[in-house]
Structures are given as C-alpha cells and as structure tokens.
C-alpha positions as CSV (number, residue, x, y, z in Angstrom):
1,X,105.2,106.7,94.5
2,X,101.3,105.3,94.2
3,X,98.2,105.5,92.4
4,X,94.2,105.8,93.8
5,X,94.0,101.5,94.6
6,X,97.4,101.0,96.6
7,X,99.6,99.7,94.2
8,X,103.2,101.3,93.0
9,X,104.5,102.9,89.9
10,X,105.1,100.3,87.1
11,X,108.4,102.4,86.1
12,X,109.4,102.0,90.0
13,X,108.4,97.9,89.7
14,X,109.8,97.4,86.0
15,X,113.1,99.4,87.5
16,X,113.3,97.5,90.7
17,X,112.7,94.3,88.3
18,X,115.4,95.5,85.9
19,X,117.6,95.3,89.5
20,X,117.4,92.2,91.0
21,X,117.3,90.3,87.0
22,X,121.1,92.1,87.1
23,X,120.6,94.8,84.0
24,X,122.2,97.3,86.8
25,X,123.1,100.3,84.7
26,X,119.5,100.2,83.1
27,X,117.3,100.1,86.5
28,X,120.1,102.8,88.0
29,X,118.9,105.2,85.3
30,X,115.5,104.8,85.5
31,X,116.1,104.7,89.6
32,X,118.9,108.1,88.7
33,X,116.2,109.3,86.5
34,X,113.2,109.1,88.8
35,X,114.9,110.6,92.0
36,X,115.4,113.8,89.9
37,X,111.9,113.7,89.7
38,X,111.7,112.9,93.1
39,X,108.7,110.1,91.8
40,X,110.7,107.1,93.7
41,X,108.9,106.6,96.7
42,X,110.8,104.0,100.3
43,X,111.1,101.1,97.9
44,X,112.5,102.6,95.1
45,X,114.7,104.7,97.3
46,X,116.6,101.5,98.2
47,X,116.9,99.7,95.1
48,X,118.4,103.5,94.2
49,X,121.1,102.5,96.3
50,X,121.8,99.1,95.8
51,X,122.1,100.0,92.3
52,X,124.6,103.0,93.1
53,X,126.4,100.1,95.2
54,X,126.3,96.8,92.7
55,X,128.0,99.3,89.7
56,X,130.8,100.9,92.4
57,X,129.1,104.8,93.9
58,X,129.6,103.6,97.0
59,X,129.1,107.4,97.8
60,X,126.3,107.3,96.3
61,X,125.0,104.4,97.2
62,X,125.6,105.2,101.4
63,X,123.9,108.8,100.8
64,X,120.4,107.1,99.5
65,X,120.8,104.7,101.6
66,X,121.3,107.0,104.7
67,X,118.2,108.9,103.4
68,X,116.2,105.6,103.8
69,X,117.6,104.6,107.3
70,X,116.8,108.4,107.9
71,X,113.2,108.1,107.2
72,X,112.7,104.3,108.8
73,X,113.9,101.9,106.9
74,X,115.2,98.9,108.4
75,X,116.3,97.6,104.9
76,X,119.2,94.6,105.4
77,X,120.0,95.6,102.3
78,X,121.0,99.6,103.6
79,X,122.0,98.9,106.6
80,X,124.7,97.1,105.3
81,X,125.7,99.6,101.9
82,X,125.3,102.6,105.4
83,X,128.1,100.5,106.7
84,X,130.3,100.0,104.7
85,X,129.8,103.6,103.3
86,X,129.9,104.8,106.6
87,X,133.3,102.4,106.7
88,X,134.8,103.7,104.0
89,X,134.4,108.0,105.2
90,X,136.3,106.6,107.9
91,X,133.5,106.3,111.0
92,X,134.3,102.9,112.0
93,X,132.1,103.1,115.1
94,X,129.1,104.3,113.1
95,X,129.9,101.4,110.8
96,X,130.0,99.3,113.7
97,X,126.7,99.8,114.7
98,X,124.8,99.9,111.7
99,X,126.7,96.4,110.4
100,X,125.6,95.2,114.4
101,X,121.9,96.1,113.2
102,X,121.9,94.3,110.4
103,X,123.2,91.5,111.6
104,X,119.8,91.8,114.8
105,X,117.4,92.3,111.8
106,X,119.2,88.9,109.9
107,X,119.7,86.8,113.3
108,X,122.6,85.9,111.5
109,X,126.4,85.4,113.1
110,X,129.8,86.4,111.6
C-alpha cells in the first residue's frame, strides 16, 4: 500500500525494520495483521514469508513466498524459502529449479 506521494505506508516500513532488527515475533505479528486486512504490498509479502520462515513456520513461509513469486518477484529470499518449503513437501525437482534460480540471481555457485 502506498500513499499519494508514492511512499510506502509507515506500518509496512516499521514492520520491515522490526524484521531487519531481529524483532521477529513483533514483525510477524504486524505483517500477519496487515495480511489479514489485505494491506501488504509486494515487498511486505516477501517480508511476511521471511518472518514466518525465521519463526519456524516453513509451510506458511512457503505459501507467502510462492504467492510473491507467482506475482513476479525475483527476490532471492523468496526463491530460497519456496525451494526449502517445496523440498519439505516432497517435490525435489521443483525445489532444485527454485534453488537454481536463486543461485542465478545471486550470481554465485555452491
């Protein structure tokens, strides 16, 4: 969600900062509340996936990451989370494809 000036909603910015500063439970609570209200933007959806992942909810994290990827996100963290969730769901070929995309985006090798 953005305001008329094109800036991000302050609640999204605060939740992002909480995530980056390690206040994982607080960030997740904020992001889950905004998700329930339908006020997440694309970047916040990725933050939600990461917050869920870092708090041990791989299934929920994978769902959020998959939605972000389906919407066109190429965020490395979303690809990694989706790959891990897909592998845990027993789909190794798809997980390898996602992990390969993440490595290409990061321009790294294993």
